[in-house]
N, C-alpha and C positions, 0 to 999 in steps of 0.2 A: 201123337206123338209131337213132344217139343220140337221146334223148330233148330235145325242145326246152323251154328254159325259161317257161313260161307269164308272167314277168315282164317288161317290156317296158322296154326304154333308157330313155324317159321317167319311168316309175316308179321306178327306180333314182336316179336322176339327184334327182327330187324329194325321197325318203327320205334321200337323202344330204344334202341342202341344210336339211329337216326336222331331222337331226339334228345337223349345225353350227348350226341356229339355238337348238337348247337349249341346247347347250354353251355357246355365245355368251350367254344370256339369264342362266345359272349363272354365267357368266366375270363379268358385269358387275355382276350383284348382289354378287357377293364382292369387288368394287372399290368399288362403292357403299357397302355396309355397313361396309369397312374406312376407308372415306372418314369415313364419318359418325359412326364410334366413335374416331377419331382428334381432328374437329371439335370433338364434345362433351366428351371427354376433356380436349384441351387447353382448352378453356373453361371447364371444370368444375372439374379439380385444382387445389386448392389445397397451401399448403406442407406442410400434416401428410400428404398424400396421397402428395405426392411425396417427403415424406422417410424414409417409410415402406418405400417400393420402391425409391431410389436413395440414402441416404444410412446408411454402415454402421453410425454413431451415433444414428440417429433424427431427426437435427434439421439442417436444411439453413439455411445460413448464407450462401453467396451467393444472395441474395434475386433480383439482376439475371440471375443465370445461369437459375434458376427461370422467370423471363419468357421466357426466350430459348428454353427448352424447351417451354413452353407456348404458344408462336408457332410454332415449327416443327414441331408436334405440329398446328396449325389449317392450315398449309401446306403439309403432308403431305396432312393429310386433303382438302383442297380440290382436290388437284392429282389425287387418287384419285376423287375424285368427279365431277372435270371429265373425266377418261379414261373413267369408267362411261358417260358420257352422249356424249361427244361422237368418241370415236375408234373405230376399227376394232377389228374379233375379233382380227387378226393383231398389230396393236398393243398391245392388251390381253396377248395370249401373249406374245409378246416382256418386255413390261414384268415379266410373272410370273416370266418365265425368269431376267430379269435380278434381280428380289429373291428368288428361290430362290439365284444363284451368290452375292448380297452375303450371305445367310442362310450359304453353306457356308465364305465367307470369314471371317465374323466366327465362326463357330464353330472353324475351324483356328487363328485368331487367341486365342480363350479357350484352346485346348487348350495352345499355344506357350506363352502365359503361365502357365499354370499350371504347366507341364514346367518353365520356365526355374525359377518360384518353389520348386517343389520340389528342383531340383539346387542349390539358393541354399546357400553354405558353413553359414551357423547360421542356426536360425528364431530371429524374435522373440520375446521373452519375453513371455507374456500380460499378466504383473502389473506395474505400474507401480513402479520402486525408489526407496527411500526416501520414499515415501509411508504413511500410513497412515491409516484411517478415525478420524473423530472425533466427541465427543460431543457437540461447539458444533452446533445446529441452524445448517442453512444454508449450512454449510463445507463438509460430505459429507467432507472430508479435510484431511489436517493433513502437517506435516514429520515423517518417524520421528526420534524424539531418539536423539542418539547413533550414526546414521546414517553407517557407511564404505564409500568406493567406491575402487577402485584404490588401496589402505594408507592413505588418509587421511580423518580424519573431516569429516564434509561439513558438518554438524548437531550443534551441541552436545547436551547434555542438557536443555535446554530446548526443543530443536527449531526453535532459530535456526539460519541460516546465519551463523554465528561460532563465534570458538573457545571450548574451555570457559573463562570466566572470570567471574569476579564481578560481578555486578551488584547497585546496593540503589536500593532506591526513593528512597532520602534524597539521591540526587544529582541534579542537572540533567539531565532524560533527553529524549532526542528519539528518538521512534517511528517508524520506516518499514514501512510496511505496501505489499506487491506481491507481485508473480508471479515469473515463470522470470528476468525481468531481475536481479530481486534476489537470487533463489534459483540463479543461475547457478553451475552445478558446475565448469565449464571454468575460469572465472574463480577466481583466488587470494582467500581471505576479505579479504587484508590492500590488495587491487587493488577490490574492490567498492566504487561510492561510498558506501554506509554506512559502512565503516570510513575511508575516505580523507575525510568529512566531520569525522569524528571526530578526525583527525590533525590535519587543516587547525585545526579549533577549540583543539586541543591548542599546537600550534603556533606557529600566527600572531596567536590573539587571547590566548595564556597560560590554558587555562579547564580546567586539566586532571580537573577535576571532572564535566564532561560526560560523559556516555555514549550512544552511539545503538545501540540495539535494531533489527536486521534480521530483520523478522516477514514477511518475503516466502514467498511459496508458488506454486510453478509451477503456472499455470492459474489463478490465482484472476481472476475479474472484479473489477470494482468492487464490486459487491454484497458478493462475498465479502471485499474489501477492508475494506470500510465494516464488516461484521461481525467480522473479525479486530481491528479498533481498539476496537470496542465490547469484545468479549470478554475480549481480552488486553492489549490496549495501552495503554488507559485504566487499568488495575490497577496500571500502573507511575507513573499520575500525571504523564502528561510534559507539560512547559512546550511542546513543538512536535510535531505529527504531520506527518511525509511519507508523502504518497500518490503512488506511482509509477502512471503511466497510462502504459499501451500501446492503441495503437488497436483491439485486439481486445478491451477490456474490456466492451463492452458485452454480449459474447457468454462465457459460461463455459467450460471446457474440457469437453462433453460427454463425449467418449471417458474420460475420469478420473470423473466422476461417474456415469456408466455402470458403470463397474467397480466404485466402490464401493458403487453401490446395486443390484448385482449385476443391472443390465441386459444382457441378452445382447446382443454385435454382431451385427447382421446379417451373412450372409453373400451379397455380391454377386459378380455377374461380374465379373471381374478386368477384363475389356475395356472395362466400362462405367466402372469407376473409373480406369483409365488414361486412357480419353477422357477424364474429368470433369475429371483433374489436368491434361492437357492444355490443354483451353480456359481452366481458371481461369488456367493459369500466362500463356497468351497475353494476356488480358485485364487482368490483374494490373497490368501497369505501365502502364495509361492507367487504372488507377482504379476501374475494372469492377468491383468486388468488394465484399466483406462490410463490409470496413470504412466505407466509404460507407453501405451499407444501414445498418447498425446504429445509425446516428447521425443516418440520418433523421428529422424533425420528423414527430409522427404515429405513428408506427410502437410498437409495444410497447418492443420493445427502448430507443427514445428516452426514451418517458416513463418507464419505469424507470430509467433513468441520471438523470434529472432528480429523480426522487426521491430516489435515494441521496446525489448532492450537498445535498440541500435537508435529510436526515436531517442528512449531516456539515456543514452550517450550524449546525445546532441541537444537536448534539454540542458543535462548538467552543464557542458561547454557554454552554450549559449547564455545561459541563466546566471551563470557561476555558482551554481550549487552542488555540492556534493552528494551523490548518491550512493546507499549501502543497504543491500541486499540480504533481507534475513531470511533463510531458508529454514523451515520448519520441517521435520519428520513424518513420517505416517508413525504413529505409535502404537503398531500391529505387535502381536507376541505370533513369530510365523518361525513353522518346522524347517525353516532353512536359512541360512545366512539373509540378513539385510536384503530384501530384492530389489530394492530402487536406488543401491548406491549408486550405478551407473545415470541414474536421472539426475541425481545431484552434481556427480560430478559434469555432465554435460550442461547442467544449468549454471554452476560455478564458471564454466570454461566460457560459456557466450555472454555470460554479464562481465567480468574481465577483461574480455576483446573490445567491449565497448567502454571501460574505463569506469565500472562499475565497483566498488567495494562490494566483497561478501564476508558475511557470518553464514558460517553451517553450524544446525543445531545437534545435528543429528549425534557426534560424539558426546557432548554435555548431556544429551538427554537419556543417551545411552548407559553413559557411565552413572546419571542417578537413577537409572531403571525405569522402561516406558512406563509401568504399571504407578510408578510416586509420581509422575509430573502429567498425567493425562485424566482431563475430563472423558475423552472418551479416545479414539483411534486417529483423531485428527485435530480437536481441540485440546491445549495443553491446560493445567489446572492452575492454581497462585503458584505453585512449585514451579510449573513450566514457564509461568508467566515470569517469576525472578529471575530464573535463570536466565530467559532471554534479556531482561533489563541489565543484568551483570553481565553478560556478551558484550552488548552493546556498548556499556558505559567501558568496558575495556578497550573496544575495538575505537571508538571515539576518542580516548586519551593518550593509548600508546598509536593511533597513525595518524593523530593530529588533524582530525576531522572537523575540528572547530576553532575558532579563533584563537581562544584562551589555553587550548590544548597543546600549543607550541611551545 
């Protein structure tokens, strides 16, 4: 006769329940620990920590987006904790399977993006073109003299976005300090607003002795523009200094600074980079971006901006040079009213408080139509540069900013 089992069916049932209970306890513990970790991480994570893990250049400028990430982490963590305490083991198992499925999908998406990047026709150059390291403290880099691109000379022997021509400190001089708007290589030199302004002064006011020096450098922040004026612009003893202002001026171009200070670029998941870019593009037309955050009173970027305007005002007084700020708007088609108007007002106010003249091109560009004046949402095309030059010419003559305009 076959040997009968000494274990009774009730005991087998009890053992199965005990094993299920043990597995359930571990599953609940995993969800609880994961939830608490997300809650604590979301609550304590600061911009520095998030930049080290999410920003390829080590800096996060979209501070509003950081708040969203932190809130998302706390929300997901709270959900995990609630699931651990209040749901059945079967529900937890299903959630775990769903998380595993999302992980597989994310891995597939990452692999796809990497394959697409690998099959791309031409890799992007690692080194920025037309720029070189500089000996001036705080500038980090400058235009490369005699730089040529596509068969054309983009910067002259002095590193200016200008033709090779003779300048003299004996002539009435206007110095322009700016960023990629003034150094834009896609627009011919004669069409950029510094040269257009010079032409207007020569033809409309019969002042052939006036020279306009374009010292714009791609990616410069207001702080770097102020230093460029101190280091190079004031040496020409200008009667007027024009400071081009873009709404990203509180934030320097960290990717360029990191390159010229030999700081390596962080290698991020391409899927994370892709999703970050898409979320930013969705929030941007509503003004939920770093342009607002960089100008928010009480922040480090705003305090540094105020200090730079204060220093510019002091320079104007000490060097007997008038300074005029030209504010370029963001030329974005938005579903709401222009969301950066408060930024324009705030910058105008702090500039005027320090004795700096201001031209705001928002009304002029909006009247002409953003689509008609932009090369992209930040850089004006030839029409946009013409309007900027005309606005400057009117301000110079009407506000008597040069000796001959009295």
